[in-house]
BAKEMI-767651 format. One record per residue (C-alpha): residue number from 1; x, y, z. Coordinates in steps of 0.5 Angstrom, whole numbers, plus 500, padded with zeros to 3 digits. Example, Ala and Ser with C-alpha at 12.3 -4.5 7.8 and 13.67 -1.06 7.14 Angstrom:
REM residues 2
num:1 u:525 v:491 w:516;
num:2 u:527 v:498 w:514;
//
This chain:
REM residues 193
num:1 u:760 v:957 w:123;
num:2 u:759 v:955 w:131;
num:3 u:765 v:951 w:130;
num:4 u:762 v:945 w:133;
num:5 u:764 v:938 w:133;
num:6 u:759 v:933 w:130;
num:7 u:757 v:928 w:125;
num:8 u:751 v:929 w:120;
num:9 u:748 v:923 w:118;
num:10 u:744 v:923 w:111;
num:11 u:739 v:918 w:109;
num:12 u:736 v:918 w:102;
num:13 u:733 v:912 w:098;
num:14 u:736 v:907 w:103;
num:15 u:743 v:909 w:103;
num:16 u:747 v:913 w:108;
num:17 u:752 v:918 w:108;
num:18 u:756 v:921 w:113;
num:19 u:759 v:928 w:114;
num:20 u:764 v:929 w:120;
num:21 u:765 v:936 w:123;
num:22 u:771 v:938 w:127;
num:23 u:771 v:946 w:130;
num:24 u:766 v:947 w:125;
num:25 u:771 v:945 w:119;
num:26 u:769 v:939 w:114;
num:27 u:774 v:933 w:116;
num:28 u:771 v:927 w:113;
num:29 u:765 v:925 w:109;
num:30 u:763 v:918 w:106;
num:31 u:757 v:916 w:101;
num:32 u:758 v:909 w:099;
num:33 u:763 v:908 w:095;
num:34 u:766 v:915 w:096;
num:35 u:770 v:918 w:101;
num:36 u:772 v:925 w:102;
num:37 u:771 v:931 w:098;
num:38 u:768 v:926 w:092;
num:39 u:763 v:924 w:098;
num:40 u:761 v:931 w:100;
num:41 u:760 v:933 w:092;
num:42 u:755 v:927 w:091;
num:43 u:751 v:928 w:098;
num:44 u:750 v:935 w:095;
num:45 u:746 v:932 w:089;
num:46 u:741 v:929 w:093;
num:47 u:734 v:932 w:092;
num:48 u:731 v:930 w:099;
num:49 u:733 v:926 w:105;
num:50 u:733 v:925 w:112;
num:51 u:738 v:928 w:117;
num:52 u:741 v:927 w:124;
num:53 u:746 v:931 w:127;
num:54 u:750 v:928 w:133;
num:55 u:754 v:933 w:137;
num:56 u:761 v:931 w:140;
num:57 u:762 v:925 w:135;
num:58 u:769 v:926 w:132;
num:59 u:771 v:923 w:125;
num:60 u:775 v:916 w:125;
num:61 u:780 v:919 w:120;
num:62 u:781 v:926 w:116;
num:63 u:780 v:925 w:109;
num:64 u:778 v:933 w:107;
num:65 u:783 v:938 w:108;
num:66 u:779 v:944 w:104;
num:67 u:776 v:950 w:108;
num:68 u:769 v:948 w:108;
num:69 u:767 v:955 w:104;
num:70 u:772 v:953 w:099;
num:71 u:769 v:946 w:099;
num:72 u:762 v:948 w:098;
num:73 u:764 v:953 w:093;
num:74 u:767 v:947 w:089;
num:75 u:761 v:943 w:090;
num:76 u:756 v:948 w:088;
num:77 u:761 v:949 w:081;
num:78 u:760 v:942 w:080;
num:79 u:753 v:942 w:081;
num:80 u:752 v:948 w:076;
num:81 u:757 v:944 w:071;
num:82 u:752 v:938 w:072;
num:83 u:746 v:942 w:069;
num:84 u:749 v:941 w:062;
num:85 u:750 v:934 w:063;
num:86 u:744 v:930 w:059;
num:87 u:744 v:925 w:064;
num:88 u:742 v:930 w:069;
num:89 u:737 v:934 w:065;
num:90 u:731 v:932 w:070;
num:91 u:734 v:934 w:076;
num:92 u:730 v:940 w:077;
num:93 u:723 v:936 w:076;
num:94 u:725 v:931 w:081;
num:95 u:727 v:937 w:086;
num:96 u:720 v:940 w:084;
num:97 u:717 v:933 w:085;
num:98 u:720 v:932 w:092;
num:99 u:717 v:938 w:095;
num:100 u:710 v:934 w:095;
num:101 u:710 v:931 w:101;
num:102 u:710 v:923 w:101;
num:103 u:714 v:922 w:095;
num:104 u:719 v:917 w:096;
num:105 u:722 v:916 w:089;
num:106 u:720 v:918 w:082;
num:107 u:722 v:915 w:075;
num:108 u:721 v:918 w:068;
num:109 u:719 v:913 w:063;
num:110 u:717 v:912 w:055;
num:111 u:711 v:909 w:053;
num:112 u:714 v:902 w:052;
num:113 u:716 v:902 w:059;
num:114 u:723 v:904 w:058;
num:115 u:726 v:908 w:064;
num:116 u:729 v:915 w:062;
num:117 u:731 v:918 w:069;
num:118 u:731 v:915 w:076;
num:119 u:731 v:919 w:082;
num:120 u:734 v:914 w:087;
num:121 u:740 v:911 w:082;
num:122 u:737 v:904 w:083;
num:123 u:737 v:900 w:077;
num:124 u:729 v:898 w:076;
num:125 u:727 v:892 w:071;
num:126 u:720 v:893 w:071;
num:127 u:719 v:896 w:064;
num:128 u:714 v:891 w:062;
num:129 u:710 v:893 w:068;
num:130 u:710 v:900 w:067;
num:131 u:708 v:899 w:059;
num:132 u:702 v:894 w:062;
num:133 u:699 v:899 w:066;
num:134 u:700 v:905 w:061;
num:135 u:697 v:900 w:056;
num:136 u:691 v:898 w:060;
num:137 u:690 v:906 w:062;
num:138 u:689 v:907 w:054;
num:139 u:685 v:901 w:053;
num:140 u:680 v:904 w:058;
num:141 u:680 v:911 w:055;
num:142 u:678 v:908 w:048;
num:143 u:673 v:904 w:051;
num:144 u:670 v:910 w:055;
num:145 u:671 v:914 w:048;
num:146 u:676 v:919 w:051;
num:147 u:683 v:920 w:052;
num:148 u:687 v:916 w:057;
num:149 u:687 v:918 w:064;
num:150 u:692 v:924 w:066;
num:151 u:693 v:920 w:073;
num:152 u:693 v:913 w:075;
num:153 u:693 v:911 w:082;
num:154 u:695 v:904 w:084;
num:155 u:695 v:902 w:092;
num:156 u:697 v:895 w:095;
num:157 u:698 v:893 w:102;
num:158 u:705 v:897 w:103;
num:159 u:706 v:901 w:097;
num:160 u:702 v:907 w:093;
num:161 u:704 v:909 w:086;
num:162 u:702 v:915 w:082;
num:163 u:703 v:915 w:074;
num:164 u:702 v:921 w:071;
num:165 u:703 v:924 w:064;
num:166 u:709 v:929 w:063;
num:167 u:710 v:931 w:056;
num:168 u:712 v:925 w:051;
num:169 u:714 v:921 w:057;
num:170 u:710 v:919 w:064;
num:171 u:712 v:919 w:071;
num:172 u:712 v:914 w:076;
num:173 u:712 v:916 w:083;
num:174 u:712 v:912 w:089;
num:175 u:708 v:915 w:095;
num:176 u:708 v:914 w:102;
num:177 u:702 v:909 w:104;
num:178 u:698 v:915 w:108;
num:179 u:698 v:920 w:103;
num:180 u:691 v:923 w:101;
num:181 u:690 v:923 w:093;
num:182 u:686 v:929 w:093;
num:183 u:691 v:933 w:097;
num:184 u:697 v:931 w:093;
num:185 u:695 v:931 w:086;
num:186 u:694 v:938 w:085;
num:187 u:701 v:939 w:088;
num:188 u:704 v:934 w:083;
num:189 u:700 v:937 w:077;
num:190 u:703 v:944 w:079;
num:191 u:710 v:940 w:080;
num:192 u:710 v:937 w:073;
num:193 u:707 v:944 w:070;
//
């Protein structure tokens, strides 16, 4: 609306997207492997990210000729259509989880450790690890003559993970190492409710 010429960089889960504006109009976008309008539409689906705006940078090429408000309306229409897609049924849960400070990625998986949904879009092959953690938690619960725990926190030198029950599934959150569990657990519980 300010009719600026600028480059918007968006980083999400180690991937970078770029949107270029000239005189306030979107003229080019990139989000590997897509360019143009498709890249804009994919960028609109991101739950979280880091943003950086650099003024005065021109697009290397013009791939978008649609007015910015029509482009945004088309993108929002596509987002509405995606809500009906079973592959995207957990998007709203991921959105709520990413409101919790320190959440980097989120996975939903079943009792056997098979991944049902993944916020990062990366393929994960740690099924056995997830199943091992969940089975160990169940055994601890049985030894204590109680139900398995609602939350499990695992911390390593550079990683912190939180496992939580979610309906008949489980959620694994990769967290920022600096987070304090007593602060984020109530927020995670609220997001999962």
